[in-house]
Legacy VTK file of the C-alpha trace (Angstrom):
# vtk DataFile Version 3.0
C-alpha trace
ASCII
DATASET POLYDATA
POINTS 173 float
113.506 114.604 154.952
115.191 117.128 152.701
113.871 115.553 149.547
110.532 114.211 150.752
107.013 115.531 150.625
104.450 114.545 153.216
100.794 114.215 152.261
97.754 114.814 154.442
97.605 111.080 155.129
101.074 111.123 156.631
102.749 109.103 153.880
105.895 110.527 152.371
106.908 110.576 148.740
110.316 111.480 147.362
110.364 114.408 144.960
111.985 112.319 142.197
108.962 109.973 142.326
106.715 112.951 141.642
108.916 114.047 138.722
108.839 110.515 137.270
105.057 110.412 137.603
104.843 113.777 135.816
107.053 112.555 132.940
104.935 109.411 132.590
101.750 111.488 132.558
103.153 113.897 129.953
104.396 110.991 127.866
101.000 109.287 127.943
99.360 112.556 126.889
101.772 112.911 123.960
101.188 109.335 122.801
97.428 109.883 123.098
97.782 113.122 121.115
99.589 111.306 118.289
96.928 108.582 118.325
94.212 111.244 118.109
96.035 112.781 115.116
95.896 109.426 113.301
92.211 108.966 114.176
91.482 112.447 112.832
93.531 111.670 109.709
91.428 108.559 109.067
88.212 110.522 109.515
89.295 113.456 107.345
90.789 111.477 104.471
88.780 108.244 104.581
91.802 106.042 105.181
91.909 103.061 107.517
95.267 103.387 109.251
93.688 102.949 112.680
91.530 99.976 111.649
92.043 96.961 113.876
94.670 94.648 112.412
92.348 91.649 112.566
90.059 93.457 110.125
93.016 94.021 107.783
93.871 90.309 107.917
90.278 89.364 107.111
90.215 91.884 104.261
93.386 90.316 102.882
91.704 86.932 102.932
88.711 88.441 101.166
90.969 89.916 98.485
92.658 86.551 97.972
89.335 84.747 97.639
87.976 87.337 95.203
91.088 87.358 93.012
90.253 86.483 89.413
86.518 86.962 89.923
84.237 89.893 89.181
84.367 90.646 92.925
88.079 91.470 92.902
89.143 94.985 93.802
90.484 96.895 90.799
94.246 97.435 90.798
95.805 100.839 90.172
98.095 99.452 87.472
95.152 98.209 85.413
93.423 101.576 85.367
91.385 100.960 88.519
91.185 103.199 91.512
94.173 104.754 93.208
94.264 105.247 96.918
94.566 108.732 98.308
97.949 107.829 99.768
99.162 106.707 96.314
98.122 110.060 94.898
99.909 111.820 97.761
103.060 109.948 96.724
102.723 111.386 93.218
101.583 108.114 91.637
98.877 108.946 89.111
98.562 105.394 87.774
98.943 106.529 84.178
101.765 107.030 81.733
100.015 109.892 79.919
101.864 113.125 80.662
98.910 115.490 80.267
96.456 113.460 82.317
98.956 112.962 85.166
99.581 116.711 85.347
95.856 117.456 85.255
95.148 114.956 88.022
98.083 116.176 90.122
96.792 119.756 89.882
93.315 118.662 91.018
94.552 116.768 94.077
97.278 119.244 95.084
95.211 120.785 97.947
94.534 117.319 99.380
98.190 116.328 99.020
99.213 119.554 100.768
96.819 118.736 103.630
98.272 115.221 103.927
101.801 116.674 103.902
100.863 119.101 106.650
99.394 116.342 108.827
102.380 114.070 108.212
104.758 116.874 109.180
102.839 117.529 112.413
102.692 113.856 113.426
106.334 113.123 112.558
107.471 116.215 114.479
105.649 114.973 117.592
107.276 111.557 117.327
110.745 113.045 116.774
110.367 115.234 119.866
109.189 112.276 121.932
112.033 110.021 120.750
114.648 112.728 121.367
113.425 113.342 124.900
112.871 109.761 126.063
115.471 107.080 125.416
112.986 104.250 125.847
111.844 104.815 122.251
115.296 104.042 120.793
113.869 100.903 119.144
111.459 103.085 117.169
114.009 105.547 115.777
114.622 103.581 112.563
110.881 103.617 111.852
110.709 107.369 112.490
113.693 107.841 110.166
111.824 105.922 107.437
108.922 108.363 107.814
111.302 111.337 107.647
113.013 109.975 104.504
109.666 109.456 102.778
108.631 112.986 103.747
111.893 114.439 102.414
111.325 112.550 99.150
107.866 114.194 98.955
106.203 110.782 99.219
103.633 112.030 101.716
101.405 108.963 101.526
104.362 106.729 102.289
105.448 109.152 105.013
102.115 108.918 106.824
102.138 105.112 106.471
105.690 104.904 107.839
104.732 107.321 110.618
101.875 105.027 111.580
104.281 102.073 111.712
106.540 104.155 113.981
103.543 105.075 116.119
102.663 101.402 116.610
106.223 100.884 117.862
105.921 103.883 120.199
102.603 102.672 121.529
104.073 99.214 122.188
107.036 100.747 124.036
104.860 103.050 126.143
102.632 100.219 127.357
LINES 1 174
173 0 1 2 3 4 5 6 7 8 9 10 11 12 13 14 15 16 17 18 19 20 21 22 23 24 25 26 27 28 29 30 31 32 33 34 35 36 37 38 39 40 41 42 43 44 45 46 47 48 49 50 51 52 53 54 55 56 57 58 59 60 61 62 63 64 65 66 67 68 69 70 71 72 73 74 75 76 77 78 79 80 81 82 83 84 85 86 87 88 89 90 91 92 93 94 95 96 97 98 99 100 101 102 103 104 105 106 107 108 109 110 111 112 113 114 115 116 117 118 119 120 121 122 123 124 125 126 127 128 129 130 131 132 133 134 135 136 137 138 139 140 141 142 143 144 145 146 147 148 149 150 151 152 153 154 155 156 157 158 159 160 161 162 163 164 165 166 167 168 169 170 171 172
């Protein structure tokens, strides 16, 4: 009974079982924290990273049906709207030098906020993957997020980080 704890009910539990339960609890809290960061990101920036995938599939079908009609969504290349994540990647959707610089200066505070969030989320995932070997399958996805971040493609970094998070969530289940 050197390594056992006895509860009030008389059942005994080995100390390594308690440590494993603590690691699992901490891990679940970290995964939930990362998920909350993505939910907050969606709320703050109006993105839909955390939208259910079935909705994304239906939206894709809607886009296909509307293609070539007045109901089609405008494309960035044709002078339509750019997504916030495209702007965070430095894509201004225009070839004009002056306008691109003007637009980049106007969205710089938002891009900096996206970069800050991406850095925070990626750091959490790196720490989790370093500590727990069960996330080895997700390391390549985390590396993709890191590479995008290093290239200052913050929109791509947050998208890649979300892909890595889906892998982490699948492994933790």
